[in-house]
Phi, psi and omega in degrees: 000132181276142181288140181278154182288152178299148182247148177273132180222140174245135175247130186233138176217140177242099187286337181210163177302136178066021176229118186233133172249127184231130180240124176260136187230155166242114186239151176294129179277149350284141176228158182249175179299318182298318178297324177293318183292316179294323180287338183286334180085357182294325181293327178283319183289328177240085182296347179287343174291113179254112184291343182282333181254337187277142175266136180238157179213166177239117182053048173077006176243132182309135181227153175275157178294339180271001182288134179284146179261152177245170178306136176066020180286152178243110177269129185243135176255121188261144172258158181293152177290138179272333183224140174294126179308326180293315183294315179302320178292320176298319181293320178296315182296320177295323177293318184283328185088159187288332185284345184246018184226154170069224183291344186265005182295304180254108183237127180287150178296127177084004179278158177285161182295136175085002176249000000 
């Protein structure tokens, strides 16, 4: 059996807002998400990442640690949400007020409400 060529994989983690750590790897095929995470060194650099509780994905889709990777796959380590998106939207809307959001932002002079 001939050995397969190495594949390029990127592992990405954002420990804080507007801070992204990206590690590009060349791994022997076939390899799994878990092997890519271990090879990236991010698990050692960020001990707060607990693989039993942390969700990982490939190109924005949730993935298992045993999933096989393909050429140029992007493995993403997700951190838990600090605020529920629905609550954050409600709070933003309350701060902005109804007149500065949605359909009412740009209103022509003399136009009816909502147009």
